[in-house]
C-alpha positions as CSV (number, residue, x, y, z in Angstrom):
1,M,65.7,-11.1,142.3
2,I,63.9,-7.8,142.6
3,R,65.6,-7.2,145.9
4,A,68.9,-7.7,144.2
5,R,68.0,-5.1,141.7
6,V,67.1,-2.6,144.4
7,K,70.3,-3.4,146.3
8,E,72.3,-2.6,143.0
9,V,70.5,0.7,142.8
10,V,71.1,1.5,146.5
11,D,74.8,0.6,145.9
12,R,75.0,3.0,143.0
13,C,73.5,5.8,145.1
14,F,76.0,5.1,147.8
15,Q,78.8,5.3,145.3
16,Q,77.4,8.4,143.8
17,G,77.2,10.0,147.2
18,V,80.9,9.1,147.8
19,E,81.9,10.7,144.5
20,N,79.8,13.8,145.3
21,G,81.4,14.2,148.7
22,N,78.2,13.6,150.6
23,W,79.8,10.9,152.7
24,S,82.9,8.8,152.8
25,D,83.2,5.1,151.7
26,A,83.6,3.9,155.3
27,G,80.0,2.6,155.2
28,A,80.5,0.4,152.2
29,G,78.9,-3.1,152.7
30,K,77.5,-2.2,156.1
31,Y,73.9,-1.4,155.1
32,A,71.2,-3.8,154.0
33,V,68.1,-3.9,151.8
34,E,65.3,-5.9,153.5
35,L,61.6,-6.6,153.4
36,P,59.8,-4.2,155.7
37,K,58.3,-5.6,158.9
38,R,54.9,-3.9,158.4
39,K,52.4,-3.4,155.6
40,G,52.6,0.1,154.1
41,Q,56.3,0.6,154.7
42,G,57.2,0.0,151.1
43,D,58.2,-3.1,149.2
44,F,61.8,-2.8,150.5
45,A,63.5,-0.8,153.2
46,T,67.1,0.1,153.6
47,N,69.0,1.3,156.7
48,I,71.7,3.0,154.7
49,A,71.0,6.4,156.2
50,L,71.2,5.1,159.7
51,V,74.5,3.3,159.0
52,L,76.0,6.4,157.3
53,A,74.8,8.7,160.1
54,G,76.7,6.5,162.6
55,V,79.9,6.6,160.5
56,E,79.7,10.3,159.5
57,K,78.3,11.6,162.8
58,R,75.4,13.3,160.9
59,N,71.6,13.5,161.2
60,P,70.2,10.3,159.7
61,R,67.1,11.9,158.3
62,E,69.2,14.4,156.4
63,I,71.2,11.6,154.8
64,A,67.9,9.7,154.2
65,Q,66.6,12.6,152.2
66,Q,69.7,12.7,150.0
67,V,69.4,8.9,149.4
68,A,65.7,9.2,148.7
69,D,66.3,11.9,146.1
70,M,68.8,9.8,144.2
71,L,66.6,6.7,144.4
72,A,63.5,8.6,143.1
73,A,65.3,9.2,139.8
74,E,65.3,5.4,139.1
75,T,61.8,5.6,137.7
76,A,62.0,2.4,135.6
77,L,62.2,0.4,138.8
78,I,61.0,2.6,141.6
79,A,57.5,4.2,141.8
80,K,57.9,6.1,145.1
81,V,60.4,6.6,148.0
82,D,59.6,7.8,151.5
83,I,61.4,8.2,154.8
84,A,60.2,6.6,158.0
85,G,61.1,6.7,161.7
86,P,64.7,7.8,162.5
87,G,65.8,7.4,158.9
88,F,64.7,4.3,157.2
89,V,64.3,4.7,153.4
90,N,61.2,2.8,152.1
91,V,61.1,1.9,148.4
92,F,57.9,1.2,146.5
93,I,58.4,-0.8,143.2
94,Q,56.7,0.0,139.9
95,P,53.7,-2.4,139.4
96,D,55.0,-3.5,136.0
97,V,58.2,-4.7,137.6
98,W,56.2,-7.1,139.8
99,R,54.2,-8.3,136.8
100,V,57.2,-9.5,134.8
101,I,57.9,-12.1,137.5
102,I,55.3,-14.2,135.7
103,P,57.3,-14.9,132.6
104,T,60.5,-15.3,134.7
105,I,58.8,-18.1,136.7
106,V,57.2,-19.8,133.7
107,D,60.4,-19.7,131.7
108,N,62.5,-21.1,134.5
109,G,59.9,-23.8,135.3
110,T,61.2,-26.2,138.0
111,Q,64.4,-24.3,138.3
112,F,62.7,-21.2,139.7
113,G,63.8,-20.8,143.3
114,L,67.1,-22.6,142.9
115,S,70.4,-20.7,143.1
116,A,74.2,-21.3,142.9
117,V,75.0,-19.4,146.1
118,G,76.6,-22.6,147.6
119,D,79.3,-22.5,144.9
120,K,79.7,-26.3,145.0
121,R,80.8,-26.1,148.7
122,K,81.3,-29.6,150.0
123,V,78.8,-30.1,152.9
124,M,78.2,-33.2,155.0
125,V,74.9,-33.5,156.7
126,E,74.8,-36.1,159.4
127,F,71.4,-37.0,160.6
128,V,69.2,-39.7,162.2
129,S,72.2,-41.7,163.4
130,A,69.7,-43.6,165.6
131,N,71.2,-46.6,167.5
132,P,69.9,-49.8,166.0
133,T,68.3,-50.8,169.3
134,G,64.7,-50.3,168.2
135,P,62.3,-48.9,165.5
136,L,62.5,-45.2,164.7
137,S,60.7,-43.2,167.3
138,I,58.8,-40.0,166.4
139,G,61.7,-38.0,167.9
140,H,64.1,-39.6,165.4
141,G,61.4,-39.1,162.7
142,R,61.6,-35.3,163.3
143,Q,65.3,-35.4,163.0
144,A,65.1,-37.5,159.8
145,V,62.8,-35.0,158.1
146,L,64.8,-32.0,159.5
147,G,68.1,-33.4,158.2
148,D,66.6,-34.5,154.8
149,S,65.0,-31.1,154.2
150,I,68.1,-29.3,155.1
151,A,70.1,-31.4,152.7
152,R,67.5,-30.7,150.0
153,L,67.7,-27.0,150.6
154,L,71.5,-27.0,150.5
155,E,71.4,-28.9,147.2
156,A,68.8,-26.4,145.9
157,T,71.3,-23.6,146.5
158,G,74.2,-25.1,144.8
159,H,76.0,-27.0,147.6
160,D,77.7,-30.3,147.0
161,V,75.8,-32.3,149.7
162,Y,76.8,-35.7,151.2
163,R,74.3,-37.4,153.5
164,E,75.6,-39.6,156.3
165,Y,74.1,-41.8,159.0
166,Y,76.5,-42.6,161.9
167,F,75.7,-46.2,162.6
168,N,76.2,-46.9,166.4
169,D,76.9,-50.6,166.4
170,A,79.4,-50.6,169.3
171,G,79.4,-49.9,173.0
172,R,77.3,-50.7,176.0
173,Q,73.8,-50.1,174.4
174,M,74.5,-52.7,171.7
175,R,75.7,-55.2,174.4
176,V,72.5,-54.7,176.4
177,L,70.5,-55.2,173.1
178,G,72.3,-58.6,172.7
179,E,71.7,-59.6,176.3
180,S,68.0,-58.6,176.0
181,T,67.6,-60.7,172.9
182,R,69.4,-63.7,174.4
183,A,67.2,-63.5,177.5
184,R,64.0,-63.6,175.3
185,Y,65.4,-66.4,173.2
186,L,66.0,-68.5,176.3
187,E,62.6,-67.5,177.6
188,K,60.9,-68.7,174.4
189,L,62.7,-72.0,174.7
190,G,61.4,-72.4,178.3
191,L,64.9,-72.2,179.7
192,P,66.2,-70.2,182.7
193,N,67.3,-66.7,181.8
194,E,68.2,-63.4,183.3
195,F,66.8,-60.3,181.7
196,P,69.1,-57.3,182.0
197,E,68.0,-54.7,184.5
198,D,68.0,-52.0,181.8
199,G,67.2,-54.2,178.9
200,Y,65.0,-53.5,175.9
201,Q,61.4,-54.4,176.7
202,G,59.7,-53.9,173.4
203,E,57.7,-56.7,171.8
204,Y,60.1,-56.4,168.8
205,I,62.7,-58.2,170.9
206,M,60.4,-61.1,171.2
207,D,59.9,-61.1,167.4
208,I,63.7,-61.2,166.9
209,S,64.2,-64.0,169.4
210,Q,61.5,-66.0,167.6
211,E,63.3,-65.5,164.3
212,L,66.5,-66.8,165.9
213,I,64.6,-70.0,167.0
214,D,63.1,-70.4,163.5
215,E,66.5,-70.2,161.9
216,Q,68.7,-72.0,164.5
217,G,66.4,-73.8,166.9
218,D,68.0,-74.2,170.3
219,S,71.6,-74.4,169.0
220,L,72.4,-71.1,170.8
221,K,71.0,-72.1,174.2
222,D,74.5,-72.6,175.7
223,E,76.2,-69.8,173.8
224,P,78.1,-67.6,176.3
225,D,79.0,-65.0,173.7
226,V,76.4,-62.2,173.3
227,T,77.6,-61.5,169.7
228,P,75.3,-63.7,167.7
229,F,72.3,-62.3,169.5
230,K,73.5,-58.7,169.2
231,E,74.2,-59.2,165.4
232,K,70.9,-60.7,164.7
233,A,69.0,-57.9,166.6
234,K,71.1,-55.2,164.9
235,D,70.4,-56.6,161.4
236,V,66.7,-57.0,161.9
237,I,66.3,-53.6,163.6
238,F,68.4,-51.7,161.0
239,K,66.4,-53.3,158.2
240,D,63.3,-51.9,159.9
241,I,64.9,-48.5,160.2
242,A,66.0,-48.4,156.6
243,G,62.5,-49.4,155.5
244,T,61.0,-46.6,157.4
245,L,63.4,-44.0,156.0
246,E,62.7,-45.3,152.5
247,R,58.9,-44.8,153.1
248,M,59.7,-41.2,153.9
249,G,61.8,-40.7,150.8
250,I,65.0,-40.3,152.7
251,N,68.3,-41.8,151.4
252,F,71.9,-41.7,152.5
253,D,75.2,-41.6,150.7
254,N,76.9,-43.5,153.5
255,Y,76.4,-45.4,156.7
256,F,79.5,-44.8,158.8
257,N,80.2,-47.8,161.1
258,E,81.1,-46.9,164.6
259,Q,82.8,-50.2,165.1
260,S,85.3,-49.2,162.4
261,L,86.7,-46.5,164.7
262,Y,87.7,-49.3,167.1
263,D,88.8,-51.8,164.4
264,D,90.9,-49.3,162.5
265,G,92.6,-47.9,165.6
266,H,91.1,-44.4,165.4
267,I,90.0,-44.4,169.0
268,D,93.4,-45.3,170.4
269,D,95.1,-42.8,168.0
270,V,92.9,-40.0,169.2
271,V,93.8,-40.7,172.9
272,A,97.5,-41.0,171.9
273,K,97.4,-37.6,170.1
274,L,95.7,-35.9,173.0
275,R,98.2,-37.5,175.4
276,E,101.1,-36.2,173.3
277,K,99.6,-32.7,173.7
278,G,99.4,-33.1,177.4
279,L,95.6,-32.9,177.3
280,V,94.9,-36.3,178.8
281,Y,95.5,-37.6,182.4
282,E,94.5,-40.5,184.7
283,K,92.4,-40.0,187.8
284,D,90.3,-42.5,189.8
285,D,91.3,-45.3,187.4
286,A,89.6,-43.3,184.5
287,T,91.1,-41.3,181.6
288,W,90.2,-37.6,181.5
289,F,90.3,-35.0,178.7
290,K,91.3,-31.5,179.8
291,T,88.3,-29.8,178.4
292,T,88.9,-26.9,180.9
293,E,91.7,-25.9,178.5
294,F,89.0,-25.0,176.0
295,G,86.7,-22.9,178.2
296,Q,84.7,-25.6,179.9
297,E,84.0,-25.6,183.6
298,Q,85.2,-29.2,184.2
299,D,87.3,-31.9,182.5
300,R,85.5,-34.9,181.0
301,V,86.0,-38.6,181.3
302,I,86.7,-40.2,177.9
303,I,87.6,-43.7,179.2
304,K,85.7,-45.1,182.2
305,N,87.4,-47.1,185.0
306,T,86.0,-50.2,183.4
307,G,88.2,-49.5,180.3
308,E,85.1,-48.7,178.2
309,P,85.1,-45.3,176.3
310,T,82.4,-42.8,177.1
311,Y,80.3,-41.6,174.1
312,R,82.5,-38.5,173.8
313,L,85.6,-40.4,172.6
314,P,84.2,-42.2,169.5
315,D,82.3,-39.0,168.6
316,I,85.6,-37.1,168.6
317,A,87.3,-39.8,166.5
318,Y,84.3,-39.8,164.1
319,H,84.4,-36.0,163.6
320,R,88.2,-36.2,163.0
321,E,87.4,-38.6,160.1
322,K,84.9,-36.1,158.7
323,Y,87.6,-33.5,158.6
324,K,90.0,-35.9,156.9
325,R,87.5,-36.5,154.1
326,G,87.8,-32.8,153.1
327,F,84.3,-31.3,153.8
328,D,84.1,-27.6,153.9
329,W,81.1,-27.6,156.2
330,M,79.8,-30.3,158.5
331,V,76.2,-30.0,159.7
332,D,75.2,-32.2,162.6
333,I,71.4,-32.7,163.3
334,F,71.0,-33.9,167.0
335,G,68.3,-34.2,169.5
336,S,68.4,-31.7,172.4
337,D,69.6,-34.5,174.7
338,H,73.0,-34.1,172.9
339,I,73.5,-30.6,174.1
340,A,76.2,-31.6,176.7
341,T,78.2,-33.6,174.1
342,I,78.7,-30.8,171.6
343,P,81.2,-28.7,173.5
344,D,83.3,-31.8,174.2
345,V,83.4,-32.8,170.5
346,L,84.3,-29.3,169.4
347,A,87.0,-29.1,172.1
348,G,88.3,-32.4,170.8
349,M,88.5,-30.9,167.3
350,Q,90.3,-27.8,168.5
351,A,92.7,-29.9,170.5
352,L,93.6,-32.0,167.5
353,G,94.2,-28.9,165.4
354,Y,91.0,-28.6,163.4
355,D,88.9,-25.5,162.7
356,E,85.8,-26.2,164.9
357,S,83.9,-23.4,163.1
358,K,83.4,-25.8,160.2
359,V,80.9,-27.7,162.3
360,T,77.4,-26.4,162.8
361,V,75.0,-28.2,165.1
362,V,71.3,-28.0,164.7
363,L,69.5,-29.2,167.9
364,H,65.9,-30.1,167.8
365,Q,63.4,-30.4,170.6
366,F,61.2,-33.5,171.2
367,V,57.8,-34.3,169.8
368,T,54.6,-35.0,171.7
369,L,51.6,-36.6,170.1
370,T,48.1,-35.3,171.2
371,R,44.6,-36.5,170.5
372,E,41.5,-34.7,171.8
373,G,43.8,-32.3,173.6
374,K,45.6,-35.1,175.6
375,Q,49.1,-36.5,175.2
376,V,49.1,-39.9,173.5
377,K,51.3,-42.4,175.5
378,M,50.4,-45.4,173.5
379,S,52.6,-48.5,173.8
380,T,52.7,-50.6,170.7
381,R,53.5,-54.2,169.9
382,K,56.8,-53.0,168.4
383,A,58.1,-50.8,171.2
384,N,57.2,-48.8,174.2
385,F,56.9,-45.7,172.1
386,V,55.1,-44.5,169.0
387,T,57.0,-45.4,165.9
388,V,57.4,-43.4,162.8
389,D,55.8,-46.2,160.8
390,E,52.7,-46.1,162.9
391,L,52.5,-42.3,162.5
392,I,52.8,-42.7,158.7
393,D,50.1,-45.3,158.7
394,M,47.8,-42.9,160.6
395,V,48.3,-39.7,158.6
396,G,50.5,-40.3,155.6
397,V,54.1,-39.3,154.6
398,D,53.3,-35.8,153.5
399,V,51.5,-34.9,156.7
400,V,54.3,-36.4,158.8
401,R,57.0,-34.4,156.9
402,F,55.0,-31.2,156.9
403,F,54.2,-31.3,160.6
404,F,57.8,-32.1,161.5
405,M,59.0,-29.0,159.6
406,M,56.2,-26.7,160.8
407,R,58.1,-25.4,163.8
408,K,61.6,-24.1,164.3
409,A,64.0,-27.0,165.2
410,D,64.6,-25.6,168.7
411,S,60.8,-25.4,169.5
412,Q,58.9,-28.2,171.2
413,L,56.6,-29.8,168.6
414,E,53.1,-30.9,169.4
415,F,51.8,-33.2,166.8
416,D,48.0,-32.9,166.8
417,L,46.6,-36.2,165.4
418,D,43.1,-34.8,165.2
419,L,44.2,-31.9,163.1
420,A,46.6,-34.1,161.0
421,T,43.8,-36.5,159.9
422,K,41.3,-33.8,158.9
423,E,40.7,-33.3,155.2
424,S,39.7,-29.7,155.5
425,Q,41.4,-26.3,155.3
426,E,42.0,-26.5,159.1
427,N,44.8,-29.0,158.3
428,P,47.8,-26.9,157.2
429,V,49.0,-29.6,154.9
430,Y,45.6,-29.9,153.2
431,Y,45.4,-26.1,153.1
432,V,48.7,-25.8,151.1
433,Q,48.3,-28.8,148.9
434,Y,44.6,-28.0,148.1
435,G,45.8,-24.7,146.9
436,H,48.0,-26.4,144.3
437,A,45.2,-28.8,143.3
438,R,42.7,-25.9,143.0
439,M,45.1,-24.1,140.6
440,C,45.4,-27.2,138.5
441,S,41.6,-27.4,138.4
442,I,41.3,-23.8,137.3
443,L,43.7,-24.3,134.4
444,E,41.8,-27.5,133.4
445,Q,38.4,-25.7,133.6
446,A,39.7,-22.9,131.4
447,A,40.4,-25.4,128.6
448,G,36.9,-26.9,129.1
449,K,35.3,-23.5,128.9
450,G,37.1,-22.6,125.7
451,V,39.4,-20.0,127.3
452,E,42.7,-20.4,125.5
453,K,45.7,-20.1,127.8
454,V,48.2,-17.8,126.1
455,G,51.8,-16.6,126.9
456,F,52.6,-13.5,128.9
457,D,53.5,-11.6,125.7
458,Q,50.0,-12.0,124.5
459,I,48.2,-10.6,127.5
460,D,47.7,-7.1,128.9
461,P,49.7,-7.2,132.2
462,S,48.0,-4.0,133.4
463,L,44.8,-6.0,133.9
464,L,46.5,-7.6,136.9
465,K,45.9,-4.7,139.1
466,E,43.9,-5.9,142.1
467,E,45.5,-5.5,145.5
468,E,45.4,-9.3,146.0
469,E,47.1,-9.9,142.6
470,M,49.9,-7.5,143.4
471,Q,50.5,-9.1,146.8
472,L,50.6,-12.5,145.2
473,L,53.2,-11.3,142.6
474,K,55.3,-9.8,145.4
475,T,55.2,-13.0,147.5
476,M,55.9,-15.2,144.4
477,S,59.0,-13.2,143.7
478,Q,60.4,-13.9,147.1
479,L,60.8,-17.7,146.6
480,P,64.5,-17.6,145.6
481,A,65.3,-15.5,148.7
482,V,63.2,-17.7,151.0
483,I,65.0,-20.9,149.7
484,E,68.4,-19.3,150.0
485,G,67.7,-18.0,153.6
486,A,66.2,-21.3,154.7
487,A,69.3,-23.2,153.3
488,L,72.0,-20.9,154.8
489,D,70.1,-20.7,158.1
490,L,69.5,-24.5,158.1
491,A,65.8,-23.6,158.8
492,P,63.3,-25.6,156.7
493,H,60.4,-24.1,158.7
494,K,60.9,-20.9,156.7
495,V,59.7,-22.6,153.5
496,I,56.7,-24.0,155.4
497,F,55.8,-20.5,156.7
498,Y,56.2,-19.1,153.2
499,L,53.9,-21.8,151.7
500,L,51.2,-21.2,154.4
501,D,51.4,-17.4,153.7
502,L,51.2,-17.9,149.9
503,A,48.3,-20.4,150.3
504,A,46.4,-17.9,152.5
505,Q,46.9,-15.2,149.9
506,F,45.7,-17.5,147.1
507,H,42.6,-18.8,148.8
508,S,41.7,-15.2,149.7
509,Y,42.2,-14.1,146.1
510,Y,40.2,-17.0,144.8
511,N,37.3,-16.3,147.1
512,K,37.1,-12.7,146.1
513,H,37.9,-12.7,142.4
514,K,36.9,-15.0,139.6
515,V,39.8,-16.2,137.4
516,I,37.6,-17.3,134.5
517,T,35.2,-14.5,133.6
518,E,33.2,-13.3,130.7
519,D,36.1,-11.0,129.9
520,V,38.4,-13.2,127.8
521,Q,41.5,-10.9,128.1
522,L,41.1,-10.6,131.9
523,S,40.7,-14.4,132.1
524,Q,43.8,-15.0,130.1
525,A,45.8,-12.5,132.2
526,R,44.7,-14.2,135.4
527,L,45.4,-17.7,134.0
528,C,49.0,-16.5,133.4
529,L,49.1,-15.5,137.0
530,I,47.7,-18.8,138.2
531,E,50.1,-20.9,136.0
532,A,53.1,-19.0,137.5
533,L,51.6,-19.4,141.0
534,R,51.1,-23.1,140.5
535,Q,54.7,-23.4,139.5
536,V,55.9,-21.6,142.7
537,F,53.8,-23.9,144.9
538,S,55.1,-27.0,143.1
539,N,58.7,-25.9,143.3
540,A,58.6,-24.9,147.0
541,L,56.9,-28.2,148.0
542,A,59.3,-30.3,146.0
543,I,62.4,-28.6,147.4
544,V,61.5,-29.7,150.9
545,G,60.4,-33.2,149.9
546,L,56.6,-32.7,149.7
547,T,54.3,-33.7,146.9
548,A,52.1,-31.3,144.9
549,P,48.8,-33.2,144.1
550,E,46.8,-32.1,141.1
551,R,43.6,-33.5,142.5
552,M,42.3,-33.8,146.1
């Protein structure tokens, strides 16, 4: 918002310089207006002088002085301009400009922070896509929150978002799931059985086999086909997964069925198309894809010597179906264990004639749970790992979502259970949400103390002059830019960092300055600030799927 205004002024200065013969137009669009990295370096900084110096082969500080002189004339917006370092131009904004952010926020309400930068661009976000072989683990929980918050951010910035879960109900893992269930079914009946060497050991398999006995008795004891066991296990497990996602407030537009790629002939068609292009060959009774043609060090097997496709082949076929559905941008959220798969899939897209740059992959690292400084390796009755449901039971949905967004996706995440369960300002979730609740309380107290809340046009804005108040106004004004940056960078952690910073500023302000004072005019001015600040907190939390409690 205000940065956009500064950028417009800098652009005018650039154009004026071109017209005056100070420099050519070769630097157009190559400079930026950014937030400075250090306190005291202005409210905004531009590298225009450095860019122009490179283009024009001139002294950057000399150009910086020319730019600064032009900017200083914009007194309605700019209070002061200075030059730093090799030629950065630092811009200080008039205090009154910051103060008018208050009515902008209040007038826009829940819409403040949203934008139309996405221009209705059709985006598919594929996430979770966990095999229905067990309850959601905390690793898949991180992916679920990451994908959902990215989808929410893209929607908040005007993208047309479609959420999809790729339902892996085919292949070897599903067969092993069926064999594991059959073995437990026979075991419960007291009959001989052979548990697969790499079978699923969780107690949940015992529960599923008991359900089969309750429904069908021993009628399946001589069933040679694993299908009924596989289908029962798949249905029960997926119902469990869907229930967990619903608890987290996560919904999908579509569940894409992997089996359909086989049933509808897409797998065979992909192989045929690659063969037509001379990109497939046979070796050691297996079928290979010439990925070396696309910059990789070695070719990849896409059909094993057993006749079973490797995971690469259905993934390529699935992504081709995404392209066919007309998405402008496809965002894949994967665990870091998928890192080797991605180049193969993109090579497949390139080989089939699609623009692989339309696919962006976000890889996330794994999650470790700690308690009292030690890693938690608890096994549960449902599985041999900690489930998302158990984590939610321990700390609640908001804490789970917040903690999963608190680090960059590619950073290892340590989930501290001791910290997560604290109801104090040590807990970052409590710290942020308590800030919102405290603001609601202040507004409520004002009414009880007879201080009438009035509109911005009825206060004296100049009363908001404390350093902490000006800093709050500046940070509040950044919300639209933060949301836009987090959306386009697919980085929800930026919103969490912003909320933590804003909460720290607010708590510091509250501890230093009374909002409701004996001075009615000052109280009313500060209540206007608090109302706008409360709206910013509420909006930022909602955009990434967190609640804004009014009491805590």
